[in-house]
N, C-alpha and C positions, 0 to 999 in steps of 0.2 A: 257264390261270390256276390257282393253287393256293389252296385255302381251308383254314383251320385252325380247329378248335374249341378253346376254352379247355380246359385250361390249356396246351395245346401252344404257342399263340401267346404269346410273352413280352410283347408289347405289348398284349395283349387288354384290359387294364384301361383303356387309353386309347381304345379303340374303342367305337362304339355296338354294341348287340347286335341291332339290327333286320336285316331281310333286305337283301341286296345289291341294287343296281339291276337286275341281270340276273335276278332272281327266285330267287336261291339261298336255301336255307332259313335261317330265323333261327338264332341261336347259332353260325353259321359266320362266320369272319373271312377276308376276302380277303387273300391274301399281298401283292397289289399295294397294298392300302390300308395294310397294316402297313409295307411298305417306304417308301411315300410319306410316312409320318409320322415316319420315322427320318431323322436329319440325314445319315447316311452313304449314303443311297440316294436317287436321284432318278428311277429308272424301275424297272419290274417286273423281277424276276430271270428270269422265264419268261413270255413272251408267246405265247399260243396261244388259239385259239377254243374249245378243249376245256377241261374242268375236272377236277381231282383234288380231292376233298374229303378232309380229313385229320381224324380224330377220335381221342380217347383213350377207349376203351371196354373194359370187362373181358369183355363178351360180345358176340356178333354172330350174325346169322342167315346161315347159308350159303345158297347158291343153291337148295337143296332145302327151305329153311324151318326147318332144325334150328338150335337155339340152341347155340352153341359157345363155349368159353372161349378168349379171345384168347391168353393166356399159355401155357396147357397144350396146347390143340388146334392152335393156329396158330403156335407158336414165337415168340410176342410180337407178331405182326403179320400182317395179311392185306390183300390188295387185291381188292376186288370190282369186276369190270368191268360197267358198266352196258350191258345188252344193246342192240344197235343203235346204239351211239354210240362215240366215242373218249373217253368220260368214265369215271372210276373213283372209288371210295370206298376210302380207306386207313383201316384201323382198327388202332391200336397199343395195346398194354397198357403201363400205367405200371410193371408188374412185370417187363417184359422176357420172355425166353424161359424158360419153366418146363416145356418139353415132356419133358425128361429129369429125373425126380424125383431121381435119384442125383447129377446134375450140373447143377443149375439155372444159368442164365446162360451156358451153353456150347452149342456146335454142333459138328458133325463137321468136322474140319480136312482139308486136302488129304493129310496123312500118315495119315489114319484115326483119329487121336487126337482128344480133346476140346480145343477152343480157345475163348477168351472170345467171347461174343456180346453186346456192350454194346447198350443201348437205342438209342444214336445210330446204330449200324450197322444195326439192325433198321429204323429209320426210313429210312435211306438206301436200303436194299434195297427197301423197299415204295414209297417216294415217288419216288426218283430212278432206280429200275430199272423195276419194274412200272408205276408211275404214269406216268412220263414216256414210257415206251415205248407205253403205252396212248394217251396224248395224241397221240403222233406216228404212231400206226397201225403201230408197229414190232413187234418180236419180244417177246411178253409171257411167254415160257416161263420156267420156274424156272431152267433152265440159263443163259439170258441174264442174268437178274437176279443170279445168283451170280457171273457173270463181271464184271458192273458193280460188285457189292459188293466183289469182290476188287481192283478198281482202287482203291477207297477204302482197303481194308486195306493194300495195298502202299504207298500214299502215306503212311499213318500208321505204317508199320513193324510192322504186326500180322500174325500168321500167316494164311495164306490158307485159305479155305473150300473144301471139296470141291465141285466144280461139277456133278457128276452127281447129280441129285436121287434117282435110283434106288438109290444106295448108302446103306445105313443104318449 
């Protein structure tokens, strides 16, 4: 299941802000609830016993307890894997990728140059690559996430991202 915190959920205004039946924290909105209230969807997009929580936050605490800036330190998004589970929390910045002050909103391309890094691709990278792989118990590496992101980039006719996270 995917949970979204407002303002990420476009239908959030129509939903109650109380906790979900399965004990999820308040202020989170279940993707299944959002879809079931829309006329175009009759069933969840992703059905899984595990959960990915998605929120828009400008800072987050890393696993060592340090407060980090989502846009500057994490390139616009991060996925925190919940120890001992196949659950994760995705944190996205409304400001996108600001990790390179000289080229905000960009990332390293496959050709070594800077390419656009729009917020929607950051979300896809975190939720549909790291998050979904976590739920499935799959490969949660940065390389795998970039390969999945490149599938989205290719479908949209955008330049591909460098898949080796060790290249700067």
